[in-house]
Backbone as a printed PyTorch tensor [residue, N CA C, xyz], in Angstrom:
tensor([[[-55.4670,  21.9260, -13.0050],
         [-55.4000,  21.3970, -12.9220],
         [-55.9240,  19.8010, -13.4760]],

        [[-57.1320,  19.6680, -12.4810],
         [-57.7740,  18.7710, -12.6850],
         [-58.3040,  18.7330, -14.3410]],

        [[-58.8440,  20.0640, -14.8390],
         [-59.5580,  19.9440, -16.0770],
         [-58.2660,  20.1430, -17.2960]],

        [[-57.1880,  20.0370, -17.1710],
         [-55.8020,  19.3700, -17.8940],
         [-55.5820,  18.7960, -18.3140]],

        [[-55.3760,  17.3230, -16.8230],
         [-55.6800,  15.9090, -16.9700],
         [-56.8530,  15.2130, -18.2380]],

        [[-58.5160,  16.2140, -17.7280],
         [-59.3960,  15.7400, -18.3060],
         [-58.9670,  15.8550, -19.9050]],

        [[-58.6490,  16.9170, -20.4710],
         [-58.3500,  17.2180, -21.8040],
         [-57.5670,  16.0860, -22.2210]],

        [[-56.4010,  15.8040, -21.8290],
         [-55.2300,  14.5420, -22.5130],
         [-56.0350,  13.6120, -22.6000]],

        [[-56.7170,  12.8160, -21.1750],
         [-57.2320,  11.3660, -21.1870],
         [-58.0850,  11.8900, -22.0150]],

        [[-59.0350,  12.3330, -22.4570],
         [-59.4600,  13.2030, -23.8110],
         [-59.2180,  12.6830, -25.1420]],

        [[-58.1520,  13.5690, -25.2240],
         [-57.2470,  13.4610, -26.7540],
         [-56.5060,  11.9500, -26.6140]],

        [[-56.4680,  11.4750, -25.3570],
         [-55.9860,  10.0160, -25.6990],
         [-56.9310,   9.2450, -26.1230]],

        [[-57.4880,   9.0270, -24.9170],
         [-58.8250,   7.8210, -25.6640],
         [-59.2540,   8.4380, -27.2390]],

        [[-59.6870,   9.9430, -28.1920],
         [-59.2800,   9.9490, -29.2030],
         [-58.8810,   9.4340, -30.0890]],

        [[-57.5190,   9.4950, -29.9550],
         [-56.3350,   8.7770, -30.1760],
         [-56.3870,   7.7970, -30.4770]],

        [[-56.5860,   7.0680, -29.7580],
         [-57.4250,   5.5690, -29.6700],
         [-58.8010,   4.7390, -30.2310]],

        [[-59.7320,   5.6900, -30.9290],
         [-60.6750,   5.1450, -31.2280],
         [-60.1470,   5.6150, -32.6880]],

        [[-59.5150,   6.3020, -32.4680],
         [-58.9980,   6.8890, -34.2460],
         [-58.5000,   5.7350, -34.4860]],

        [[-57.6250,   5.8910, -34.3130],
         [-56.1450,   4.4920, -34.0970],
         [-56.8170,   2.8040, -35.1190]],

        [[-57.8000,   2.7290, -34.1730],
         [-58.1870,   1.5330, -33.7860],
         [-59.5000,   1.6500, -34.8960]],

        [[-60.0530,   2.8350, -35.3980],
         [-60.9160,   2.2220, -37.1970],
         [-59.7740,   1.5430, -37.7190]],

        [[-58.1880,   1.8080, -37.6070],
         [-57.7260,   1.3910, -38.6280],
         [-57.2580,  -0.4190, -38.9510]],

        [[-57.6150,  -1.0150, -38.5030],
         [-57.3110,  -2.4560, -38.0820],
         [-57.9320,  -3.5420, -38.7910]],

        [[-56.8080,  -4.2330, -38.7760],
         [-57.8950,  -4.7300, -40.1540],
         [-58.4850,  -6.1580, -39.6590]],

        [[-59.9810,  -6.7410, -40.1080],
         [-60.6300,  -7.5000, -39.6290],
         [-59.4640,  -9.0270, -39.5550]],

        [[-59.8140,  -9.6460, -38.7550],
         [-59.1790, -11.0200, -39.1850],
         [-59.8230, -11.9170, -40.1990]],

        [[-59.1890, -12.4500, -41.1480],
         [-59.1170, -13.0790, -42.4120],
         [-59.8040, -14.9880, -41.7280]],

        [[-60.9010, -15.0940, -42.0120],
         [-61.1030, -16.7550, -41.3160],
         [-60.7670, -17.8600, -42.6350]],

        [[-61.2460, -17.2610, -44.0900],
         [-61.4400, -18.3650, -44.6360],
         [-62.4850, -18.6350, -44.4000]],

        [[-63.4060, -18.2780, -44.8010],
         [-64.6450, -18.7470, -44.9130],
         [-65.5160, -18.5270, -46.3550]],

        [[-64.1420, -18.1420, -47.4780],
         [-64.7020, -17.8890, -48.5420],
         [-65.7560, -18.9510, -49.5580]],

        [[-65.4120, -19.1990, -50.7610],
         [-65.8060, -19.9440, -51.2760],
         [-64.7340, -21.2300, -51.8170]],

        [[-65.0700, -22.5340, -51.4290],
         [-63.9620, -23.7670, -51.1930],
         [-64.7470, -25.0520, -52.0480]],

        [[-63.7010, -24.9960, -52.5800],
         [-64.2470, -26.2670, -54.2870],
         [-63.5410, -27.2030, -54.0140]],

        [[-63.8520, -28.8060, -53.8120],
         [-62.4970, -28.8730, -54.5740],
         [-62.6660, -29.5980, -55.6930]],

        [[-63.4890, -29.5180, -56.4260],
         [-63.2740, -29.5970, -58.5310],
         [-62.3290, -28.6090, -59.0220]],

        [[-61.6010, -29.0050, -59.7840],
         [-60.8180, -28.6210, -60.5670],
         [-61.8040, -27.3520, -61.1480]],

        [[-60.2630, -26.1680, -61.5540],
         [-61.1810, -25.4940, -61.9930],
         [-61.8470, -25.0800, -63.3460]],

        [[-61.2970, -26.6770, -64.5690],
         [-61.8140, -26.5790, -65.7500],
         [-63.3060, -27.0710, -65.8360]],

        [[-63.8060, -27.7890, -64.2600],
         [-64.7280, -28.5810, -64.4090],
         [-66.2490, -27.3380, -64.0730]],

        [[-65.9580, -26.5610, -64.1930],
         [-67.0800, -25.4620, -64.8380],
         [-67.4660, -24.7120, -63.2480]],

        [[-68.1540, -23.4030, -63.3640],
         [-69.0650, -22.6990, -62.5380],
         [-70.4650, -23.6220, -62.2600]],

        [[-70.9950, -23.9760, -63.3290],
         [-72.6870, -24.0500, -64.0940],
         [-73.0380, -22.4820, -63.9050]],

        [[-72.3390, -21.8460, -64.7380],
         [-73.0930, -20.3600, -64.7370],
         [-73.3200, -20.6510, -66.3290]],

        [[-74.0120, -19.4000, -66.6260],
         [-74.2670, -19.3230, -68.1250],
         [-73.3770, -18.4120, -69.0900]],

        [[-73.1200, -17.9220, -68.2210],
         [-71.8360, -16.7780, -68.9340],
         [-70.1800, -17.3110, -68.8620]],

        [[-70.6080, -18.4850, -70.0010],
         [-68.8500, -19.2450, -70.1730],
         [-68.7240, -18.9180, -71.8290]],

        [[-67.1660, -18.8150, -72.2710],
         [-66.5610, -18.1930, -73.4910],
         [-67.2680, -18.9810, -74.2120]],

        [[-68.1040, -19.0610, -75.4470],
         [-68.2130, -20.4380, -76.5540],
         [-67.2190, -20.8030, -76.9250]],

        [[-67.6610, -22.0880, -77.4790],
         [-66.4890, -23.6250, -77.7100],
         [-65.6930, -23.2870, -76.5840]],

        [[-66.1710, -23.7410, -74.9200],
         [-65.1790, -23.8430, -73.7910],
         [-66.4430, -25.2310, -73.2040]],

        [[-65.4160, -26.5790, -73.2830],
         [-67.7090, -27.9080, -72.9320],
         [-66.5560, -27.6610, -70.7700]],

        [[-67.4580, -27.5800, -70.3580],
         [-66.9390, -28.0040, -69.0790],
         [-67.1520, -29.4210, -68.2010]],

        [[-65.5750, -28.9630, -67.8130],
         [-65.1300, -30.5210, -67.7540],
         [-64.1560, -30.7960, -68.5350]],

        [[-63.8060, -30.3230, -69.3120],
         [-63.0720, -30.6650, -70.3440],
         [-61.6590, -30.2840, -69.9640]],

        [[-60.4590, -30.7500, -69.9170],
         [-59.5880, -29.9970, -69.5460],
         [-58.4070, -29.8480, -70.5720]],

        [[-59.0870, -31.0090, -71.8130],
         [-57.9540, -29.5140, -72.8330],
         [-58.7700, -28.6100, -73.5870]],

        [[-59.8680, -28.1470, -73.6260],
         [-60.9610, -27.1460, -73.5370],
         [-60.3140, -26.1430, -73.0660]],

        [[-60.1830, -26.1180, -71.4770],
         [-60.2370, -25.4520, -70.2510],
         [-58.6100, -24.6920, -71.3240]],

        [[-57.7460, -25.9170, -71.3400],
         [-56.1810, -25.6420, -71.0240],
         [-56.4860, -24.4760, -72.6540]],

        [[-56.9880, -24.8030, -73.8860],
         [-57.1390, -23.8470, -74.9740],
         [-57.0300, -22.6820, -74.8920]],

        [[-58.5740, -22.5000, -73.9920],
         [-58.8210, -21.2590, -73.9820],
         [-58.2350, -20.7390, -72.8230]],

        [[-57.3020, -21.0980, -72.3700],
         [-56.5040, -19.9320, -71.6960],
         [-55.4930, -19.7500, -72.1160]],

        [[-54.8840, -20.9470, -73.5400],
         [-53.7660, -19.8520, -73.8370],
         [-54.2950, -19.3010, -75.1290]],

        [[-55.7670, -19.7980, -75.7620],
         [-56.4790, -18.2110, -76.2410],
         [-56.7840, -17.4130, -75.8410]],

        [[-56.0350, -16.3960, -74.1970],
         [-56.9750, -15.3950, -73.3280],
         [-55.3450, -15.2480, -73.7130]],

        [[-54.1150, -16.1240, -72.8140],
         [-53.4960, -15.0470, -72.1540],
         [-52.7520, -14.9040, -73.7030]],

        [[-52.7480, -15.4930, -75.2960],
         [-51.8470, -15.4760, -76.6380],
         [-53.0580, -13.7680, -76.9920]],

        [[-53.9980, -13.4620, -76.8340],
         [-55.1120, -12.4270, -78.1190],
         [-55.6050, -11.4570, -77.0030]],

        [[-55.8890, -11.7740, -75.5570],
         [-57.0240, -10.7700, -75.1250],
         [-55.8400,  -9.7510, -73.5750]],

        [[-54.2870, -10.7960, -72.9410],
         [-54.2080, -10.1850, -72.4600],
         [-52.0950,  -9.9080, -72.7870]],

        [[-52.0730, -10.6700, -74.1370],
         [-50.5260, -10.2280, -74.6010],
         [-50.4070,  -8.3220, -75.5440]],

        [[-50.0530,  -7.1450, -74.8370],
         [-49.9210,  -6.5000, -75.5500],
         [-49.7130,  -6.2590, -77.2520]],

        [[-48.8520,  -7.2170, -77.1150],
         [-47.8230,  -7.2400, -78.4800],
         [-48.6000,  -7.3790, -79.0740]],

        [[-49.9550,  -8.2650, -78.9630],
         [-50.7740,  -8.6840, -80.2450],
         [-51.7880,  -7.4660, -80.0880]],

        [[-52.2530,  -6.7940, -79.2230],
         [-53.2070,  -6.2610, -79.3840],
         [-53.1730,  -4.4990, -79.4910]],

        [[-51.7610,  -4.3630, -79.6580],
         [-51.3270,  -3.0420, -80.2400],
         [-50.9440,  -3.3670, -81.8530]],

        [[-50.7070,  -2.7050, -82.4270],
         [-50.0290,  -1.8920, -83.7850],
         [-49.8660,  -1.7230, -83.2900]],

        [[-47.9720,  -1.7090, -84.6930],
         [-47.0720,  -0.7160, -84.9670],
         [-47.4860,   0.2060, -86.0430]],

        [[-47.4850,   1.4510, -85.7020],
         [-47.7090,   2.1240, -86.5460],
         [-46.1390,   2.7920, -87.5620]]])
């Protein structure tokens, strides 16, 4: 009888440990934060040619061009 309760306790402990691995870690929001507007740039050398960091109209034009030509399936595929 003692061995049977030990087995149940061990099975319950294994179940609890396996289920505890499925929990999500708390998100503390410690990611990169910046009060600068997105068009201010990141200081990276990997930018789109023609875009000037800090120029809002240039930023909006690049976003419009990306949306129109890069992410629009109607312009990317040709009818056959």
